[in-house]
PASEBA-1860 file (N, C-alpha, C; in nm, 3 decimals):
! residues 176
1> XXXXXXXX> 6.733/2.326/3.429/6.734/2.186/3.393/6.640/2.166/3.275 ~ 6.698/2.130/3.165/6.622/2.116/3.041/6.596/1.970/3.007 ~ 6.471/1.940/2.979/6.435/1.809/2.929/6.447/1.814/2.778 ~ 6.492/1.703/2.717/6.508/1.698/2.572/6.410/1.599/2.512 ~ 6.334/1.645/2.414/6.243/1.559/2.340/6.324/1.499/2.225 ~ 6.362/1.372/2.238/6.448/1.310/2.138/6.370/1.266/2.014 ~ 6.247/1.223/2.033/6.162/1.186/1.918/6.019/1.168/1.968 ~ 5.929/1.181/1.873/5.787/1.163/1.901/5.726/1.076/1.794
9> XXXXXXXX> 5.622/1.005/1.834/5.541/0.935/1.736/5.396/0.955/1.772 ~ 5.314/0.967/1.669/5.171/0.988/1.689/5.104/0.855/1.718 ~ 5.026/0.850/1.824/4.951/0.728/1.857/4.802/0.743/1.827 ~ 4.755/0.867/1.808/4.617/0.892/1.766/4.611/1.033/1.708 ~ 4.529/1.049/1.603/4.514/1.183/1.544/4.374/1.197/1.486 ~ 4.323/1.320/1.492/4.201/1.358/1.420/4.216/1.504/1.378 ~ 4.112/1.563/1.328/4.127/1.701/1.277/4.147/1.803/1.389 ~ 4.120/1.768/1.513/4.129/1.860/1.625/4.262/1.852/1.700
17> XXXXXXXX> 4.317/1.729/1.711/4.439/1.713/1.790/4.511/1.583/1.755 ~ 4.637/1.574/1.805/4.717/1.452/1.795/4.765/1.414/1.934 ~ 4.758/1.287/1.966/4.819/1.237/2.089/4.951/1.172/2.048 ~ 5.059/1.222/2.103/5.192/1.173/2.070/5.257/1.111/2.192 ~ 5.351/1.020/2.166/5.434/0.963/2.271/5.576/1.008/2.242 ~ 5.636/1.073/2.341/5.772/1.126/2.324/5.872/1.047/2.406 ~ 5.991/1.031/2.351/6.105/0.977/2.424/6.180/1.098/2.478 ~ 6.171/1.119/2.608/6.228/1.237/2.671/6.351/1.199/2.752
25> XXXXXXXX> 6.458/1.275/2.729/6.580/1.255/2.808/6.583/1.360/2.919 ~ 6.593/1.311/3.041/6.601/1.400/3.158/6.743/1.453/3.173 ~ 6.762/1.560/3.250/6.897/1.618/3.266/7.002/1.520/3.318 ~ 6.959/1.420/3.395/7.056/1.322/3.447/7.082/1.207/3.350 ~ 7.026/1.214/3.228/7.050/1.113/3.126/6.945/1.004/3.118 ~ 6.860/0.992/3.221/6.754/0.891/3.216/6.653/0.927/3.108 ~ 6.578/0.827/3.061/6.473/0.848/2.960/6.338/0.821/3.023 ~ 6.240/0.889/2.970/6.104/0.863/3.014/6.009/0.879/2.896
33> XXXXXXXX> 5.907/0.793/2.891/5.801/0.806/2.791/5.702/0.908/2.843 ~ 5.667/1.005/2.761/5.577/1.112/2.802/5.472/1.133/2.694 ~ 5.345/1.120/2.730/5.238/1.150/2.636/5.217/1.300/2.630 ~ 5.185/1.350/2.513/5.153/1.490/2.496/5.046/1.505/2.390 ~ 4.975/1.613/2.400/4.867/1.641/2.305/4.906/1.764/2.224 ~ 4.910/1.747/2.094/4.939/1.857/2.001/4.806/1.913/1.953 ~ 4.785/2.042/1.974/4.658/2.107/1.940/4.676/2.222/1.844 ~ 4.571/2.251/1.773/4.569/2.369/1.686/4.557/2.494/1.774
41> XXXXXXXX> 4.602/2.608/1.726/4.586/2.731/1.805/4.438/2.764/1.825 ~ 4.410/2.833/1.934/4.274/2.877/1.966/4.272/3.029/1.966 ~ 4.169/3.086/1.905/4.150/3.231/1.902/4.030/3.266/1.989 ~ 4.045/3.371/2.067/3.945/3.413/2.165/3.919/3.562/2.146 ~ 3.793/3.605/2.164/3.764/3.748/2.149/3.648/3.790/2.238 ~ 3.654/3.916/2.277/3.542/3.980/2.346/3.546/4.129/2.317 ~ 3.447/4.197/2.371/3.439/4.342/2.357/3.404/4.400/2.493 ~ 3.461/4.517/2.521/3.425/4.595/2.640/3.363/4.724/2.589
49> XXXXXXXX> 3.237/4.749/2.627/3.167/4.867/2.575/3.198/4.993/2.655 ~ 3.134/5.105/2.616/3.160/5.233/2.683/3.121/5.232/2.830 ~ 3.026/5.147/2.868/2.983/5.136/3.008/3.072/5.040/3.087 ~ 3.184/4.998/3.027/3.276/4.902/3.090/3.206/4.771/3.126 ~ 3.125/4.725/3.031/3.065/4.593/3.041/3.134/4.504/2.938 ~ 3.156/4.379/2.976/3.224/4.285/2.889/3.123/4.182/2.840 ~ 3.133/4.144/2.713/3.042/4.047/2.654/3.091/3.906/2.689 ~ 3.005/3.831/2.761/3.039/3.697/2.806/2.933/3.596/2.764
57> XXXXXXXX> 2.973/3.471/2.761/2.882/3.360/2.732/2.869/3.274/2.857 ~ 2.747/3.235/2.891/2.722/3.143/3.002/2.703/3.006/2.940 ~ 2.790/2.913/2.973/2.783/2.784/2.907/2.817/2.669/3.000 ~ 2.774/2.553/2.960/2.801/2.429/3.031/2.914/2.356/2.958 ~ 3.007/2.304/3.036/3.114/2.220/2.981/3.090/2.078/3.029 ~ 3.055/1.991/2.936/3.019/1.855/2.973/3.136/1.775/3.029 ~ 3.258/1.807/2.988/3.375/1.731/3.033/3.392/1.743/3.184 ~ 3.381/1.865/3.235/3.393/1.889/3.379/3.257/1.898/3.447
65> XXXXXXXX> 3.150/1.894/3.367/3.012/1.904/3.416/2.992/2.027/3.504 ~ 3.037/2.143/3.453/3.013/2.266/3.526/2.973/2.379/3.432 ~ 2.914/2.480/3.492/2.870/2.601/3.422/2.968/2.713/3.452 ~ 2.984/2.805/3.359/3.069/2.920/3.385/3.063/3.022/3.274 ~ 3.115/3.139/3.305/3.125/3.247/3.207/3.252/3.228/3.126 ~ 3.242/3.252/2.996/3.356/3.241/2.906/3.351/3.351/2.801 ~ 3.460/3.363/2.728/3.467/3.447/2.610/3.448/3.358/2.488 ~ 3.406/3.416/2.378/3.392/3.340/2.253/3.529/3.289/2.211
73> XXXXXXXX> 3.536/3.161/2.174/3.665/3.101/2.140/3.647/2.985/2.044 ~ 3.751/2.958/1.968/3.747/2.843/1.878/3.881/2.820/1.811 ~ 3.887/2.711/1.740/4.009/2.669/1.672/4.037/2.757/1.551 ~ 4.163/2.790/1.532/4.208/2.865/1.415/4.220/2.767/1.298 ~ 4.157/2.800/1.188/4.164/2.713/1.069/4.300/2.730/1.000 ~ 4.339/2.631/0.923/4.466/2.637/0.850/4.472/2.764/0.766 ~ 4.581/2.839/0.780/4.602/2.959/0.702/4.524/3.080/0.749 ~ 4.443/3.067/0.852/4.361/3.178/0.901/4.443/3.268/0.993
81> XXXXXXXX> 4.427/3.396/0.979/4.490/3.494/1.066/4.428/3.483/1.206 ~ 4.510/3.496/1.310/4.460/3.480/1.447/4.349/3.579/1.481 ~ 4.369/3.706/1.450/4.268/3.807/1.482/4.140/3.784/1.402 ~ 4.154/3.743/1.276/4.035/3.714/1.195/3.959/3.594/1.252 ~ 4.031/3.495/1.301/3.967/3.379/1.363/3.893/3.420/1.490 ~ 3.954/3.507/1.569/3.890/3.555/1.692/3.762/3.631/1.659 ~ 3.768/3.718/1.558/3.648/3.793/1.517/3.540/3.698/1.467 ~ 3.578/3.599/1.389/3.482/3.501/1.336/3.413/3.427/1.450
89> XXXXXXXX> 3.492/3.381/1.547/3.436/3.307/1.660/3.340/3.394/1.740 ~ 3.377/3.519/1.763/3.290/3.608/1.839/3.157/3.628/1.767 ~ 3.164/3.650/1.638/3.042/3.670/1.559/2.956/3.543/1.559 ~ 3.019/3.427/1.536/2.943/3.302/1.531/2.879/3.266/1.664 ~ 2.948/3.295/1.774/2.900/3.251/1.905/2.816/3.354/1.979 ~ 2.826/3.482/1.941/2.752/3.585/2.016/2.654/3.665/1.931 ~ 2.675/3.669/1.800/2.593/3.755/1.715/2.642/3.899/1.711 ~ 2.756/3.924/1.773/2.817/4.058/1.772/2.943/4.054/1.687
97> XXXXXXXX> 2.956/4.151/1.597/3.076/4.165/1.514/3.167/4.268/1.581 ~ 3.289/4.227/1.619/3.376/4.322/1.688/3.433/4.427/1.592 ~ 3.464/4.542/1.652/3.539/4.642/1.579/3.684/4.596/1.572 ~ 3.775/4.688/1.542/3.917/4.649/1.533/3.962/4.580/1.661 ~ 4.023/4.464/1.643/4.066/4.385/1.758/4.211/4.417/1.794 ~ 4.237/4.416/1.925/4.371/4.434/1.979/4.412/4.306/2.050 ~ 4.536/4.269/2.032/4.587/4.151/2.103/4.597/4.183/2.251 ~ 4.537/4.099/2.333/4.541/4.118/2.478/4.652/4.033/2.539
105> XXXXXXXX> 4.654/3.904/2.504/4.753/3.813/2.560/4.749/3.680/2.486 ~ 4.856/3.604/2.498/4.859/3.466/2.452/4.902/3.383/2.571 ~ 4.833/3.271/2.593/4.861/3.187/2.708/4.870/3.041/2.667 ~ 4.939/2.964/2.748/4.948/2.820/2.732/4.878/2.758/2.854 ~ 4.749/2.721/2.839/4.672/2.680/2.956/4.714/2.551/3.023 ~ 4.787/2.465/2.956/4.823/2.337/3.016/4.953/2.286/2.956 ~ 5.061/2.363/2.970/5.184/2.334/2.897/5.264/2.215/2.950 ~ 5.214/2.148/3.052/5.277/2.024/3.096/5.224/1.903/3.021
113> XXXXXXXX> 5.115/1.923/2.946/5.052/1.813/2.875/5.024/1.846/2.728 ~ 5.000/1.973/2.699/4.964/2.011/2.562/5.051/2.127/2.514 ~ 5.050/2.148/2.382/5.117/2.265/2.324/5.015/2.372/2.286 ~ 4.895/2.364/2.342/4.788/2.459/2.310/4.832/2.601/2.341 ~ 4.805/2.690/2.247/4.825/2.834/2.268/4.694/2.903/2.239 ~ 4.648/2.982/2.335/4.524/3.057/2.320/4.560/3.204/2.302 ~ 4.513/3.261/2.192/4.543/3.399/2.156/4.417/3.481/2.178 ~ 4.424/3.574/2.274/4.306/3.646/2.319/4.311/3.790/2.270
121> XXXXXXXX> 4.198/3.832/2.210/4.184/3.965/2.152/4.062/4.034/2.212 ~ 4.063/4.168/2.203/3.947/4.243/2.250/3.930/4.370/2.168 ~ 3.811/4.423/2.175/3.779/4.548/2.108/3.697/4.633/2.204 ~ 3.689/4.761/2.176/3.602/4.847/2.257/3.479/4.890/2.179 ~ 3.452/4.818/2.069/3.329/4.844/1.993/3.285/4.717/1.922 ~ 3.154/4.706/1.904/3.098/4.591/1.833/2.961/4.629/1.780 ~ 2.920/4.558/1.678/2.789/4.580/1.615/2.708/4.451/1.624 ~ 2.585/4.463/1.673/2.498/4.345/1.680/2.446/4.316/1.540
129> XXXXXXXX> 2.469/4.194/1.493/2.426/4.159/1.357/2.312/4.058/1.355 ~ 2.273/4.006/1.473/2.162/3.912/1.480/2.194/3.794/1.568 ~ 2.101/3.700/1.571/2.120/3.581/1.653/2.248/3.508/1.614 ~ 2.316/3.453/1.714/2.441/3.383/1.683/2.417/3.257/1.602 ~ 2.504/3.235/1.507/2.501/3.114/1.424/2.521/2.989/1.509 ~ 2.608/2.999/1.609/2.639/2.886/1.696/2.575/2.905/1.834 ~ 2.445/2.937/1.837/2.375/2.961/1.963/2.378/2.839/2.054 ~ 2.397/2.721/1.998/2.402/2.597/2.077/2.522/2.593/2.171
137> XXXXXXXX> 2.619/2.682/2.151/2.740/2.679/2.233/2.722/2.741/2.371 ~ 2.615/2.820/2.391/2.595/2.882/2.522/2.446/2.898/2.550 ~ 2.413/2.903/2.677/2.274/2.924/2.718/2.232/3.068/2.695 ~ 2.327/3.159/2.720/2.296/3.302/2.701/2.425/3.379/2.683 ~ 2.408/3.498/2.630/2.517/3.592/2.611/2.476/3.721/2.681 ~ 2.564/3.774/2.765/2.528/3.892/2.844/2.643/3.991/2.852 ~ 2.603/4.116/2.869/2.699/4.222/2.898/2.709/4.229/3.050 ~ 2.827/4.201/3.103/2.850/4.193/3.246/2.943/4.307/3.287
145> XXXXXXXX> 2.907/4.382/3.392/2.997/4.490/3.436/3.136/4.436/3.470 ~ 3.236/4.495/3.410/3.374/4.453/3.430/3.414/4.462/3.578 ~ 3.355/4.555/3.651/3.389/4.571/3.793/3.352/4.447/3.875 ~ 3.261/4.363/3.824/3.220/4.242/3.896/3.313/4.123/3.873 ~ 3.401/4.133/3.774/3.484/4.021/3.731/3.568/3.959/3.843 ~ 3.643/4.037/3.922/3.725/3.971/4.026/3.643/3.886/4.123 ~ 3.527/3.936/4.166/3.443/3.859/4.257/3.385/3.735/4.188 ~ 3.349/3.748/4.061/3.298/3.632/3.986/3.404/3.523/3.979
153> XXXXXXXX> 3.527/3.562/3.952/3.637/3.465/3.946/3.658/3.402/4.083 ~ 3.654/3.484/4.188/3.670/3.434/4.324/3.563/3.333/4.363 ~ 3.443/3.350/4.310/3.334/3.256/4.338/3.335/3.134/4.247 ~ 3.432/3.127/4.155/3.441/3.013/4.064/3.347/3.021/3.946 ~ 3.294/3.138/3.915/3.200/3.154/3.804/3.270/3.166/3.669 ~ 3.403/3.179/3.671/3.485/3.180/3.549/3.589/3.071/3.570 ~ 3.550/2.944/3.545/3.640/2.834/3.581/3.762/2.816/3.492 ~ 3.757/2.860/3.368/3.870/2.841/3.276/3.979/2.944/3.308
161> XXXXXXXX> 4.100/2.894/3.333/4.211/2.981/3.373/4.244/3.086/3.267 ~ 4.238/3.047/3.138/4.269/3.143/3.032/4.168/3.257/3.029 ~ 4.041/3.224/3.051/3.936/3.326/3.052/3.951/3.417/3.174 ~ 3.980/3.357/3.291/3.998/3.436/3.412/4.116/3.533/3.396 ~ 4.227/3.485/3.342/4.344/3.572/3.323/4.312/3.687/3.229 ~ 4.245/3.658/3.120/4.210/3.763/3.023/4.116/3.865/3.085 ~ 4.016/3.818/3.158/3.920/3.910/3.219/3.985/3.997/3.327 ~ 4.076/3.939/3.403/4.147/4.019/3.503/4.236/4.125/3.438
169> XXXXXXXX> 4.300/4.090/3.326/4.382/4.188/3.256/4.294/4.299/3.197 ~ 4.180/4.263/3.140/4.086/4.366/3.089/4.038/4.456/3.204 ~ 4.009/4.396/3.316/3.966/4.472/3.434/4.075/4.574/3.471 ~ 4.200/4.528/3.472/4.312/4.616/3.504/4.328/4.729/3.399 ~ 4.319/4.693/3.274/4.337/4.792/3.167/4.228/4.899/3.172 ~ 4.104/4.856/3.189/3.992/4.950/3.182/3.961/5.020/3.313 ~ 3.982/4.951/3.428/3.941/5.009/3.555/4.058/5.040/3.649 ~ 4.178/4.999/3.610/4.296/5.029/3.690/4.319/4.937/3.805
END
């Protein structure tokens, strides 16, 4: 059963997102007004070292008022390559420059409301270049044993679904 977006109009916009109102036709012919949020792509990156530790950020999210572990992430700028954006975000937020990045996964964290796509990359090497430029984004940055990830997710210490999915896939890739 396919819903059809017949037209959209923007009701609010800024450099980060647009809120649109769509005229949606349901399979039975009825129409419904549906709000949606159009977002820029997000690039995410981390590194897993030789000791199978993953580089994570401990941060507070004011919107949900909770703390949790995350990967470095940010908006892809116009014309920017996804992997280059992921590397830039990791360097800015952690102070670590990743080696060659590999695409891990792309996810749509809330596709019933937004068109956000998060593109997640990882490397197995990184070079520490100094204090992070965007240190204000997290309380601390730590190398966490990948073997602890499933239990951390189970305890709610990785609240973002996209981060949990990526960490579980890395756990599977590296530890089986």
